[in-house]
All heavy atoms as a GROMACS GRO file, in nm:
protein
  586
    1MET      N    1   9.583   9.525   9.694
    1MET     CA    2   9.718   9.570   9.720
    1MET      C    3   9.712   9.714   9.769
    1MET      O    4   9.630   9.792   9.727
    1MET     CB    5   9.799   9.562   9.592
    1MET     CG    6   9.933   9.620   9.606
    1MET     SD    7  10.075   9.519   9.569
    1MET     CE    8  10.013   9.367   9.520
    2PHE      N    9   9.802   9.750   9.859
    2PHE     CA   10   9.807   9.883   9.916
    2PHE      C   11   9.943   9.945   9.895
    2PHE      O   12  10.043   9.877   9.883
    2PHE     CB   13   9.776   9.878  10.066
    2PHE     CG   14   9.635   9.836  10.094
    2PHE    CD1   15   9.604   9.704  10.118
    2PHE    CD2   16   9.534   9.929  10.095
    2PHE    CE1   17   9.475   9.665  10.142
    2PHE    CE2   18   9.404   9.892  10.119
    2PHE     CZ   19   9.375   9.759  10.144
    3VAL      N   20   9.946  10.078   9.892
    3VAL     CA   21  10.070  10.153   9.874
    3VAL      C   22  10.088  10.245   9.994
    3VAL      O   23   9.993  10.307  10.040
    3VAL     CB   24  10.062  10.238   9.745
    3VAL    CG1   25  10.185  10.326   9.731
    3VAL    CG2   26  10.047  10.149   9.624
    4PHE      N   27  10.210  10.251  10.044
    4PHE     CA   28  10.240  10.340  10.155
    4PHE      C   29  10.288  10.473  10.100
    4PHE      O   30  10.353  10.479   9.996
    4PHE     CB   31  10.351  10.281  10.244
    4PHE     CG   32  10.305  10.168  10.329
    4PHE    CD1   33  10.309  10.039  10.283
    4PHE    CD2   34  10.255  10.193  10.455
    4PHE    CE1   35  10.267   9.934  10.361
    4PHE    CE2   36  10.212  10.090  10.535
    4PHE     CZ   37  10.217   9.960  10.488
    5GLY      N   38  10.257  10.579  10.168
    5GLY     CA   39  10.304  10.711  10.131
    5GLY      C   40  10.311  10.799  10.254
    5GLY      O   41  10.261  10.763  10.360
    6PHE      N   42  10.372  10.914  10.242
    6PHE     CA   43  10.387  11.004  10.356
    6PHE      C   44  10.287  11.117  10.342
    6PHE      O   45  10.272  11.176  10.235
    6PHE     CB   46  10.529  11.060  10.361
    6PHE     CG   47  10.631  10.955  10.392
    6PHE    CD1   48  10.699  10.889  10.290
    6PHE    CD2   49  10.658  10.920  10.523
    6PHE    CE1   50  10.792  10.791  10.319
    6PHE    CE2   51  10.752  10.823  10.553
    6PHE     CZ   52  10.818  10.758  10.451
    7ASN      N   53  10.219  11.151  10.451
    7ASN     CA   54  10.128  11.264  10.449
    7ASN      C   55  10.204  11.392  10.483
    7ASN      O   56  10.325  11.390  10.498
    7ASN     CB   57  10.009  11.241  10.544
    7ASN     CG   58  10.050  11.233  10.689
    7ASN    OD1   59  10.158  11.274  10.726
    7ASN    ND2   60   9.962  11.180  10.771
    8THR      N   61  10.133  11.502  10.499
    8THR     CA   62  10.199  11.631  10.521
    8THR      C   63  10.267  11.639  10.657
    8THR      O   64  10.351  11.725  10.678
    8THR     CB   65  10.097  11.746  10.510
    8THR    OG1   66   9.990  11.721  10.603
    8THR    CG2   67  10.044  11.758  10.370
    9HIS      N   68  10.233  11.548  10.750
    9HIS     CA   69  10.296  11.548  10.881
    9HIS      C   70  10.414  11.453  10.888
    9HIS      O   71  10.470  11.431  10.994
    9HIS     CB   72  10.193  11.508  10.988
    9HIS     CG   73  10.074  11.598  10.992
    9HIS    ND1   74  10.080  11.726  11.040
    9HIS    CD2   75   9.947  11.579  10.951
    9HIS    CE1   76   9.962  11.783  11.029
    9HIS    NE2   77   9.879  11.696  10.976
   10GLY      N   78  10.452  11.393  10.776
   10GLY     CA   79  10.563  11.299  10.774
   10GLY      C   80  10.527  11.160  10.822
   10GLY      O   81  10.612  11.076  10.839
   11GLU      N   82  10.398  11.136  10.841
   11GLU     CA   83  10.352  11.005  10.885
   11GLU      C   84  10.325  10.917  10.764
   11GLU      O   85  10.285  10.965  10.659
   11GLU     CB   86  10.225  11.019  10.968
   11GLU     CG   87  10.243  11.104  11.092
   11GLU     CD   88  10.112  11.142  11.155
   11GLU    OE1   89  10.007  11.136  11.088
   11GLU    OE2   90  10.113  11.178  11.274
   12VAL      N   91  10.346  10.788  10.783
   12VAL     CA   92  10.321  10.693  10.675
   12VAL      C   93  10.174  10.660  10.673
   12VAL      O   94  10.114  10.628  10.775
   12VAL     CB   95  10.404  10.564  10.694
   12VAL    CG1   96  10.373  10.465  10.584
   12VAL    CG2   97  10.552  10.596  10.696
   13GLY      N   98  10.114  10.667  10.554
   13GLY     CA   99   9.974  10.630  10.538
   13GLY      C  100   9.961  10.517  10.438
   13GLY      O  101  10.055  10.483  10.367
   14VAL      N  102   9.845  10.457  10.435
   14VAL     CA  103   9.821  10.344  10.345
   14VAL      C  104   9.706  10.381  10.254
   14VAL      O  105   9.604  10.432  10.298
   14VAL     CB  106   9.784  10.217  10.425
   14VAL    CG1  107   9.760  10.101  10.331
   14VAL    CG2  108   9.890  10.184  10.526
   15SER      N  109   9.724  10.356  10.125
   15SER     CA  110   9.615  10.378  10.031
   15SER      C  111   9.612  10.264   9.930
   15SER      O  112   9.714  10.201   9.904
   15SER     CB  113   9.634  10.511   9.958
   15SER     OG  114   9.753  10.508   9.883
   16PRO      N  115   9.495  10.236   9.875
   16PRO     CA  116   9.486  10.126   9.778
   16PRO      C  117   9.567  10.158   9.653
   16PRO      O  118   9.571  10.272   9.608
   16PRO     CB  119   9.338  10.116   9.746
   16PRO     CG  120   9.269  10.218   9.827
   16PRO     CD  121   9.369  10.297   9.902
   17GLU      N  122   9.630  10.057   9.599
   17GLU     CA  123   9.707  10.072   9.475
   17GLU      C  124   9.614  10.049   9.358
   17GLU      O  125   9.537   9.954   9.357
   17GLU     CB  126   9.821   9.972   9.471
   17GLU     CG  127   9.905   9.982   9.345
   17GLU     CD  128  10.020   9.884   9.345
   17GLU    OE1  129  10.094   9.878   9.444
   17GLU    OE2  130  10.034   9.813   9.245
   18VAL      N  131   9.621  10.134   9.261
   18VAL     CA  132   9.536  10.121   9.142
   18VAL      C  133   9.626  10.094   9.023
   18VAL      O  134   9.718  10.169   8.996
   18VAL     CB  135   9.455  10.250   9.118
   18VAL    CG1  136   9.370  10.238   8.995
   18VAL    CG2  137   9.372  10.284   9.241
   19GLU      N  138   9.598   9.984   8.952
   19GLU     CA  139   9.674   9.951   8.832
   19GLU      C  140   9.600  10.003   8.710
   19GLU      O  141   9.478   9.991   8.700
   19GLU     CB  142   9.691   9.800   8.818
   19GLU     CG  143   9.786   9.741   8.919
   19GLU     CD  144   9.813   9.593   8.892
   19GLU    OE1  145   9.761   9.541   8.791
   19GLU    OE2  146   9.884   9.533   8.971
   20PRO      N  147   9.671  10.063   8.616
   20PRO     CA  148   9.606  10.108   8.493
   20PRO      C  149   9.545   9.990   8.418
   20PRO      O  150   9.594   9.878   8.424
   20PRO     CB  151   9.721  10.168   8.411
   20PRO     CG  152   9.832  10.191   8.508
   20PRO     CD  153   9.812  10.094   8.619
   21ALA      N  154   9.437  10.016   8.348
   21ALA     CA  155   9.368   9.910   8.272
   21ALA      C  156   9.462   9.851   8.169
   21ALA      O  157   9.539   9.921   8.104
   21ALA     CB  158   9.244   9.968   8.204
   22GLY      N  159   9.460   9.720   8.158
   22GLY     CA  160   9.543   9.652   8.059
   22GLY      C  161   9.682   9.617   8.108
   22GLY      O  162   9.757   9.552   8.039
   23GLN      N  163   9.718   9.661   8.227
   23GLN     CA  164   9.850   9.627   8.282
   23GLN      C  165   9.829   9.539   8.404
   23GLN      O  166   9.840   9.581   8.517
   23GLN     CB  167   9.926   9.753   8.322
   23GLN     CG  168   9.967   9.837   8.205
   23GLN     CD  169  10.054   9.953   8.249
   23GLN    OE1  170  10.078   9.973   8.365
   23GLN    NE2  171  10.101  10.029   8.152
   24GLY      N  172   9.805   9.416   8.378
   24GLY     CA  173   9.779   9.323   8.488
   24GLY      C  174   9.888   9.221   8.500
   24GLY      O  175  10.005   9.247   8.475
   25ASP      N  176   9.850   9.103   8.537
   25ASP     CA  177   9.943   8.994   8.563
   25ASP      C  178   9.994   8.927   8.435
   25ASP      O  179  10.084   8.844   8.441
   25ASP     CB  180   9.876   8.888   8.650
   25ASP     CG  181   9.829   8.946   8.781
   25ASP    OD1  182   9.892   9.043   8.829
   25ASP    OD2  183   9.730   8.895   8.836
   26GLU      N  184   9.942   8.962   8.320
   26GLU     CA  185   9.976   8.892   8.197
   26GLU      C  186  10.119   8.912   8.150
   26GLU      O  187  10.171   8.832   8.073
   26GLU     CB  188   9.879   8.935   8.086
   26GLU     CG  189   9.891   9.083   8.055
   26GLU     CD  190   9.760   9.146   8.014
   26GLU    OE1  191   9.655   9.096   8.055
   26GLU    OE2  192   9.766   9.244   7.940
   27ASP      N  193  10.187   9.017   8.196
   27ASP     CA  194  10.324   9.045   8.153
   27ASP      C  195  10.429   8.963   8.228
   27ASP      O  196  10.545   8.964   8.192
   27ASP     CB  197  10.357   9.193   8.171
   27ASP     CG  198  10.273   9.281   8.079
   27ASP    OD1  199  10.224   9.230   7.977
   27ASP    OD2  200  10.256   9.399   8.113
   28TYR      N  201  10.390   8.893   8.332
   28TYR     CA  202  10.485   8.822   8.417
   28TYR      C  203  10.455   8.673   8.421
   28TYR      O  204  10.341   8.632   8.418
   28TYR     CB  205  10.479   8.876   8.561
   28TYR     CG  206  10.511   9.022   8.572
   28TYR    CD1  207  10.410   9.115   8.585
   28TYR    CD2  208  10.642   9.066   8.567
   28TYR    CE1  209  10.440   9.251   8.595
   28TYR    CE2  210  10.672   9.201   8.577
   28TYR     CZ  211  10.570   9.293   8.591
   28TYR     OH  212  10.600   9.425   8.601
   29SER      N  213  10.562   8.595   8.429
   29SER     CA  214  10.544   8.452   8.453
   29SER      C  215  10.511   8.433   8.600
   29SER      O  216  10.525   8.525   8.680
   29SER     CB  217  10.671   8.374   8.416
   29SER     OG  218  10.772   8.402   8.510
   30ASP      N  219  10.468   8.315   8.638
   30ASP     CA  220  10.434   8.289   8.779
   30ASP      C  221  10.553   8.314   8.870
   30ASP      O  222  10.540   8.373   8.976
   30ASP     CB  223  10.386   8.145   8.797
   30ASP     CG  224  10.247   8.125   8.740
   30ASP    OD1  225  10.176   8.226   8.719
   30ASP    OD2  226  10.209   8.009   8.717
   31GLU      N  227  10.673   8.271   8.829
   31GLU     CA  228  10.791   8.288   8.913
   31GLU      C  229  10.826   8.436   8.930
   31GLU      O  230  10.853   8.483   9.040
   31GLU     CB  231  10.909   8.212   8.855
   31GLU     CG  232  11.031   8.217   8.946
   31GLU     CD  233  11.145   8.134   8.892
   31GLU    OE1  234  11.164   8.130   8.770
   31GLU    OE2  235  11.215   8.071   8.974
   32GLU      N  236  10.824   8.514   8.821
   32GLU     CA  237  10.856   8.656   8.829
   32GLU      C  238  10.753   8.731   8.912
   32GLU      O  239  10.786   8.817   8.991
   32GLU     CB  240  10.862   8.718   8.689
   32GLU     CG  241  10.982   8.674   8.609
   32GLU     CD  242  10.976   8.723   8.466
   32GLU    OE1  243  10.865   8.755   8.417
   32GLU    OE2  244  11.081   8.727   8.402
   33MET      N  245  10.627   8.694   8.896
   33MET     CA  246  10.522   8.759   8.971
   33MET      C  247  10.539   8.731   9.120
   33MET      O  248  10.521   8.819   9.203
   33MET     CB  249  10.384   8.713   8.925
   33MET     CG  250  10.273   8.798   8.981
   33MET     SD  251  10.114   8.768   8.906
   33MET     CE  252  10.083   8.602   8.962
   34ASP      N  253  10.577   8.610   9.156
   34ASP     CA  254  10.599   8.576   9.295
   34ASP      C  255  10.713   8.658   9.354
   34ASP      O  256  10.702   8.707   9.466
   34ASP     CB  257  10.630   8.427   9.311
   34ASP     CG  258  10.508   8.340   9.283
   34ASP    OD1  259  10.395   8.392   9.291
   34ASP    OD2  260  10.527   8.222   9.253
   35VAL      N  261  10.820   8.675   9.281
   35VAL     CA  262  10.934   8.755   9.329
   35VAL      C  263  10.892   8.900   9.344
   35VAL      O  264  10.921   8.964   9.445
   35VAL     CB  265  11.056   8.741   9.234
   35VAL    CG1  266  11.163   8.842   9.271
   35VAL    CG2  267  11.109   8.600   9.237
   36ASP      N  268  10.823   8.953   9.244
   36ASP     CA  269  10.778   9.092   9.251
   36ASP      C  270  10.683   9.113   9.368
   36ASP      O  271  10.695   9.211   9.442
   36ASP     CB  272  10.707   9.133   9.121
   36ASP     CG  273  10.803   9.147   9.004
   36ASP    OD1  274  10.924   9.160   9.029
   36ASP    OD2  275  10.756   9.146   8.890
   37GLU      N  276  10.591   9.021   9.387
   37GLU     CA  277  10.496   9.032   9.496
   37GLU      C  278  10.568   9.025   9.631
   37GLU      O  279  10.540   9.102   9.722
   37GLU     CB  280  10.391   8.921   9.487
   37GLU     CG  281  10.284   8.930   9.593
   37GLU     CD  282  10.197   9.053   9.583
   37GLU    OE1  283  10.182   9.108   9.472
   37GLU    OE2  284  10.145   9.097   9.687
   38LEU      N  285  10.665   8.935   9.641
   38LEU     CA  286  10.742   8.923   9.765
   38LEU      C  287  10.821   9.051   9.792
   38LEU      O  288  10.825   9.099   9.906
   38LEU     CB  289  10.837   8.804   9.757
   38LEU     CG  290  10.923   8.778   9.879
   38LEU    CD1  291  10.838   8.760  10.004
   38LEU    CD2  292  11.012   8.658   9.857
   39GLU      N  293  10.880   9.110   9.689
   39GLU     CA  294  10.954   9.235   9.707
   39GLU      C  295  10.861   9.347   9.754
   39GLU      O  296  10.897   9.426   9.842
   39GLU     CB  297  11.024   9.274   9.578
   39GLU     CG  298  11.144   9.186   9.546
   39GLU     CD  299  11.206   9.215   9.412
   39GLU    OE1  300  11.142   9.284   9.328
   39GLU    OE2  301  11.319   9.170   9.389
   40LYS      N  302  10.741   9.353   9.698
   40LYS     CA  303  10.644   9.454   9.740
   40LYS      C  304  10.605   9.434   9.885
   40LYS      O  305  10.596   9.529   9.963
   40LYS     CB  306  10.519   9.450   9.652
   40LYS     CG  307  10.539   9.504   9.514
   40LYS     CD  308  10.413   9.492   9.433
   40LYS     CE  309  10.433   9.534   9.290
   40LYS     NZ  310  10.312   9.518   9.209
   41ARG      N  311  10.580   9.309   9.922
   41ARG     CA  312  10.542   9.279  10.060
   41ARG      C  313  10.655   9.314  10.156
   41ARG      O  314  10.631   9.369  10.264
   41ARG     CB  315  10.507   9.132  10.076
   41ARG     CG  316  10.378   9.094  10.010
   41ARG     CD  317  10.350   8.948  10.030
   41ARG     NE  318  10.234   8.907   9.954
   41ARG     CZ  319  10.189   8.783   9.950
   41ARG    NH1  320  10.251   8.688  10.017
   41ARG    NH2  321  10.082   8.754   9.879
   42MET      N  322  10.779   9.283  10.116
   42MET     CA  323  10.893   9.313  10.202
   42MET      C  324  10.907   9.464  10.221
   42MET      O  325  10.930   9.512  10.332
   42MET     CB  326  11.022   9.254  10.143
   42MET     CG  327  11.026   9.103  10.151
   42MET     SD  328  11.162   9.029  10.059
   42MET     CE  329  11.302   9.100  10.141
   43TRP      N  330  10.892   9.540  10.113
   43TRP     CA  331  10.900   9.685  10.122
   43TRP      C  332  10.791   9.739  10.212
   43TRP      O  333  10.814   9.826  10.298
   43TRP     CB  334  10.889   9.746   9.982
   43TRP     CG  335  10.896   9.896   9.984
   43TRP    CD1  336  11.007   9.973   9.988
   43TRP    CD2  337  10.785   9.986   9.986
   43TRP    NE1  338  10.972  10.106   9.991
   43TRP    CE2  339  10.837  10.116   9.989
   43TRP    CE3  340  10.647   9.968   9.982
   43TRP    CZ2  341  10.755  10.228   9.991
   43TRP    CZ3  342  10.566  10.081   9.985
   43TRP    CH2  343  10.621  10.208   9.989
   44ARG      N  344  10.670   9.688  10.191
   44ARG     CA  345  10.556   9.730  10.271
   44ARG      C  346  10.580   9.701  10.419
   44ARG      O  347  10.553   9.784  10.505
   44ARG     CB  348  10.432   9.655  10.220
   44ARG     CG  349  10.305   9.730  10.234
   44ARG     CD  350  10.188   9.666  10.163
   44ARG     NE  351  10.188   9.522  10.163
   44ARG     CZ  352  10.163   9.446  10.057
   44ARG    NH1  353  10.137   9.501   9.940
   44ARG    NH2  354  10.164   9.315  10.065
   45ASP      N  355  10.632   9.582  10.449
   45ASP     CA  356  10.661   9.546  10.588
   45ASP      C  357  10.771   9.632  10.648
   45ASP      O  358  10.764   9.670  10.764
   45ASP     CB  359  10.698   9.397  10.598
   45ASP     CG  360  10.579   9.306  10.576
   45ASP    OD1  361  10.464   9.354  10.584
   45ASP    OD2  362  10.602   9.186  10.552
   46ARG      N  363  10.872   9.667  10.568
   46ARG     CA  364  10.979   9.756  10.618
   46ARG      C  365  10.923   9.894  10.651
   46ARG      O  366  10.957   9.954  10.752
   46ARG     CB  367  11.091   9.769  10.515
   46ARG     CG  368  11.186   9.652  10.513
   46ARG     CD  369  11.311   9.681  10.433
   46ARG     NE  370  11.286   9.719  10.296
   46ARG     CZ  371  11.281   9.635  10.192
   46ARG    NH1  372  11.303   9.506  10.211
   46ARG    NH2  373  11.257   9.679  10.071
   47MET      N  374  10.833   9.944  10.564
   47MET     CA  375  10.771  10.074  10.589
   47MET      C  376  10.685  10.069  10.715
   47MET      O  377  10.687  10.161  10.797
   47MET     CB  378  10.684  10.117  10.470
   47MET     CG  379  10.762  10.143  10.344
   47MET     SD  380  10.833  10.308  10.339
   47MET     CE  381  10.993  10.288  10.403
   48LEU      N  382  10.611   9.961  10.732
   48LEU     CA  383  10.528   9.945  10.850
   48LEU      C  384  10.613   9.938  10.976
   48LEU      O  385  10.584  10.003  11.076
   48LEU     CB  386  10.440   9.820  10.838
   48LEU     CG  387  10.349   9.788  10.956
   48LEU    CD1  388  10.253   9.902  10.984
   48LEU    CD2  389  10.273   9.659  10.930
   49LEU      N  390  10.721   9.861  10.971
   49LEU     CA  391  10.811   9.850  11.085
   49LEU      C  392  10.871   9.986  11.120
   49LEU      O  393  10.877  10.025  11.237
   49LEU     CB  394  10.922   9.749  11.056
   49LEU     CG  395  11.026   9.730  11.164
   49LEU    CD1  396  10.963   9.680  11.293
   49LEU    CD2  397  11.134   9.633  11.117
   50LYS      N  398  10.913  10.059  11.019
   50LYS     CA  399  10.970  10.192  11.041
   50LYS      C  400  10.867  10.284  11.107
   50LYS      O  401  10.899  10.354  11.203
   50LYS     CB  402  11.015  10.251  10.908
   50LYS     CG  403  11.077  10.388  10.919
   50LYS     CD  404  11.121  10.438  10.782
   50LYS     CE  405  11.178  10.578  10.792
   50LYS     NZ  406  11.217  10.630  10.662
   51ARG      N  407  10.744  10.280  11.058
   51ARG     CA  408  10.639  10.365  11.113
   51ARG      C  409  10.611  10.327  11.258
   51ARG      O  410  10.598  10.413  11.345
   51ARG     CB  411  10.511  10.351  11.031
   51ARG     CG  412  10.397  10.437  11.083
   51ARG     CD  413  10.275  10.422  10.997
   51ARG     NE  414  10.227  10.286  11.000
   51ARG     CZ  415  10.112  10.247  11.056
   51ARG    NH1  416  10.033  10.337  11.109
   51ARG    NH2  417  10.076  10.122  11.057
   52LEU      N  418  10.605  10.198  11.288
   52LEU     CA  419  10.579  10.153  11.424
   52LEU      C  420  10.691  10.193  11.519
   52LEU      O  421  10.667  10.234  11.632
   52LEU     CB  422  10.556  10.002  11.428
   52LEU     CG  423  10.427   9.954  11.360
   52LEU    CD1  424  10.424   9.802  11.354
   52LEU    CD2  425  10.305  10.008  11.433
   53LYS      N  426  10.816  10.183  11.472
   53LYS     CA  427  10.930  10.224  11.555
   53LYS      C  428  10.925  10.373  11.583
   53LYS      O  429  10.953  10.417  11.694
   53LYS     CB  430  11.062  10.187  11.486
   53LYS     CG  431  11.095  10.040  11.494
   53LYS     CD  432  11.228  10.013  11.428
   53LYS     CE  433  11.268   9.867  11.440
   53LYS     NZ  434  11.399   9.841  11.377
   54GLU      N  435  10.889  10.453  11.482
   54GLU     CA  436  10.880  10.597  11.500
   54GLU      C  437  10.769  10.632  11.598
   54GLU      O  438  10.785  10.720  11.682
   54GLU     CB  439  10.857  10.667  11.366
   54GLU     CG  440  10.978  10.666  11.276
   54GLU     CD  441  10.950  10.718  11.136
   54GLU    OE1  442  10.832  10.742  11.102
   54GLU    OE2  443  11.047  10.732  11.060
   55GLN      N  444  10.657  10.562  11.588
   55GLN     CA  445  10.547  10.587  11.681
   55GLN      C  446  10.588  10.552  11.823
   55GLN      O  447  10.558  10.624  11.917
   55GLN     CB  448  10.423  10.506  11.642
   55GLN     CG  449  10.350  10.559  11.521
   55GLN     CD  450  10.233  10.473  11.482
   55GLN    OE1  451  10.216  10.360  11.528
   55GLN    NE2  452  10.149  10.525  11.394
   56LYS      N  453  10.657  10.440  11.839
   56LYS     CA  454  10.703  10.396  11.971
   56LYS      C  455  10.801  10.499  12.029
   56LYS      O  456  10.791  10.536  12.146
   56LYS     CB  457  10.769  10.260  11.961
   56LYS     CG  458  10.816  10.205  12.093
   56LYS     CD  459  10.881  10.069  12.076
   56LYS     CE  460  10.936  10.016  12.206
   56LYS     NZ  461  11.007   9.889  12.187
   57LYS      N  462  10.893  10.545  11.946
   57LYS     CA  463  10.993  10.643  11.990
   57LYS      C  464  10.924  10.773  12.030
   57LYS      O  465  10.957  10.831  12.134
   57LYS     CB  466  11.091  10.669  11.875
   57LYS     CG  467  11.216  10.740  11.915
   57LYS     CD  468  11.307  10.750  11.794
   57LYS     CE  469  11.450  10.769  11.834
   57LYS     NZ  470  11.538  10.779  11.718
   58SER      N  471  10.828  10.818  11.952
   58SER     CA  472  10.754  10.939  11.982
   58SER      C  473  10.676  10.924  12.112
   58SER      O  474  10.673  11.016  12.195
   58SER     CB  475  10.658  10.972  11.867
   58SER     OG  476  10.581  11.083  11.898
   59LYS      N  477  10.615  10.809  12.130
   59LYS     CA  478  10.538  10.784  12.251
   59LYS      C  479  10.630  10.783  12.374
   59LYS      O  480  10.596  10.840  12.478
   59LYS     CB  481  10.465  10.650  12.240
   59LYS     CG  482  10.376  10.619  12.356
   59LYS     CD  483  10.304  10.487  12.336
   59LYS     CE  484  10.219  10.452  12.457
   59LYS     NZ  485  10.153  10.323  12.442
   60GLU      N  486  10.747  10.722  12.360
   60GLU     CA  487  10.843  10.719  12.471
   60GLU      C  488  10.891  10.859  12.507
   60GLU      O  489  10.905  10.892  12.624
   60GLU     CB  490  10.961  10.628  12.436
   60GLU     CG  491  10.926  10.480  12.435
   60GLU     CD  492  11.039  10.392  12.384
   60GLU    OE1  493  11.141  10.446  12.335
   60GLU    OE2  494  11.023  10.269  12.392
   61LYS      N  495  10.916  10.942  12.405
   61LYS     CA  496  10.959  11.080  12.432
   61LYS      C  497  10.850  11.156  12.506
   61LYS      O  498  10.878  11.230  12.600
   61LYS     CB  499  10.991  11.152  12.301
   61LYS     CG  500  11.125  11.116  12.243
   61LYS     CD  501  11.152  11.200  12.120
   61LYS     CE  502  11.287  11.165  12.060
   61LYS     NZ  503  11.316  11.248  11.942
   62THR      N  504  10.725  11.137  12.463
   62THR     CA  505  10.613  11.204  12.528
   62THR      C  506  10.601  11.160  12.673
   62THR      O  507  10.583  11.243  12.763
   62THR     CB  508  10.481  11.174  12.453
   62THR    OG1  509  10.495  11.216  12.318
   62THR    CG2  510  10.364  11.245  12.517
   63GLU      N  511  10.614  11.030  12.697
   63GLU     CA  512  10.606  10.978  12.833
   63GLU      C  513  10.721  11.030  12.919
   63GLU      O  514  10.702  11.064  13.035
   63GLU     CB  515  10.605  10.825  12.832
   63GLU     CG  516  10.476  10.766  12.778
   63GLU     CD  517  10.481  10.616  12.761
   63GLU    OE1  518  10.590  10.555  12.779
   63GLU    OE2  519  10.376  10.558  12.729
   64ASP      N  520  10.841  11.039  12.862
   64ASP     CA  521  10.956  11.091  12.934
   64ASP      C  522  10.934  11.238  12.974
   64ASP      O  523  10.967  11.279  13.086
   64ASP     CB  524  11.084  11.077  12.854
   64ASP     CG  525  11.132  10.933  12.844
   64ASP    OD1  526  11.083  10.849  12.921
   64ASP    OD2  527  11.217  10.905  12.756
   65CYS      N  528  10.878  11.317  12.881
   65CYS     CA  529  10.851  11.457  12.910
   65CYS      C  530  10.749  11.470  13.022
   65CYS      O  531  10.762  11.554  13.110
   65CYS     CB  532  10.800  11.530  12.785
   65CYS     SG  533  10.928  11.562  12.664
   66LEU      N  534  10.645  11.388  13.019
   66LEU     CA  535  10.543  11.393  13.122
   66LEU      C  536  10.600  11.353  13.258
   66LEU      O  537  10.570  11.415  13.359
   66LEU     CB  538  10.425  11.302  13.086
   66LEU     CG  539  10.338  11.348  12.970
   66LEU    CD1  540  10.233  11.242  12.935
   66LEU    CD2  541  10.269  11.480  13.003
   67LYS      N  542  10.685  11.252  13.260
   67LYS     CA  543  10.747  11.209  13.385
   67LYS      C  544  10.839  11.318  13.440
   67LYS      O  545  10.842  11.344  13.560
   67LYS     CB  546  10.828  11.080  13.364
   67LYS     CG  547  10.743  10.959  13.346
   67LYS     CD  548  10.828  10.834  13.323
   67LYS     CE  549  10.743  10.713  13.296
   67LYS     NZ  550  10.826  10.594  13.270
   68HIS      N  551  10.911  11.385  13.350
   68HIS     CA  552  11.002  11.490  13.391
   68HIS      C  553  10.925  11.607  13.452
   68HIS      O  554  10.966  11.668  13.550
   68HIS     CB  555  11.086  11.538  13.271
   68HIS     CG  556  11.183  11.644  13.306
   68HIS    ND1  557  11.292  11.623  13.387
   68HIS    CD2  558  11.187  11.776  13.272
   68HIS    CE1  559  11.359  11.735  13.400
   68HIS    NE2  560  11.296  11.830  13.331
   69ARG      N  561  10.809  11.642  13.391
   69ARG     CA  562  10.727  11.753  13.441
   69ARG      C  563  10.666  11.720  13.576
   69ARG      O  564  10.645  11.808  13.659
   69ARG     CB  565  10.616  11.785  13.342
   69ARG     CG  566  10.666  11.855  13.218
   69ARG     CD  567  10.553  11.891  13.127
   69ARG     NE  568  10.601  11.954  13.005
   69ARG     CZ  569  10.524  11.994  12.908
   69ARG    NH1  570  10.394  11.979  12.916
   69ARG    NH2  571  10.576  12.048  12.802
   70GLN      N  572  10.634  11.594  13.598
   70GLN     CA  573  10.570  11.555  13.722
   70GLN      C  574  10.668  11.557  13.839
   70GLN      O  575  10.629  11.574  13.954
   70GLN     CB  576  10.510  11.414  13.711
   70GLN     CG  577  10.387  11.411  13.621
   70GLN     CD  578  10.333  11.269  13.603
   70GLN    OE1  579  10.396  11.172  13.644
   70GLN    NE2  580  10.218  11.260  13.540
   71SER      N  581  10.795  11.540  13.811
   71SER     CA  582  10.892  11.536  13.922
   71SER      C  583  10.951  11.670  13.955
   71SER      O  584  10.916  11.772  13.916
   71SER     CB  585  11.006  11.441  13.890
   71SER     OG  586  11.068  11.476  13.768
   0.00000   0.00000   0.00000
């Protein structure tokens, strides 16, 4: 499992998630664990989508500036 976080430049990074010893899957039933896992995946995907959109927007701005300078 991975956790998203923001670095000092405001960019989203990915790092492995570490669970404390003794706090594993035993506290959840199969159904609850599935919902929790799905919620984590959805959050992770939303963060990834947001990061990709920001990168695309930044790239488009850079390309627009370069085109403007060339003309």
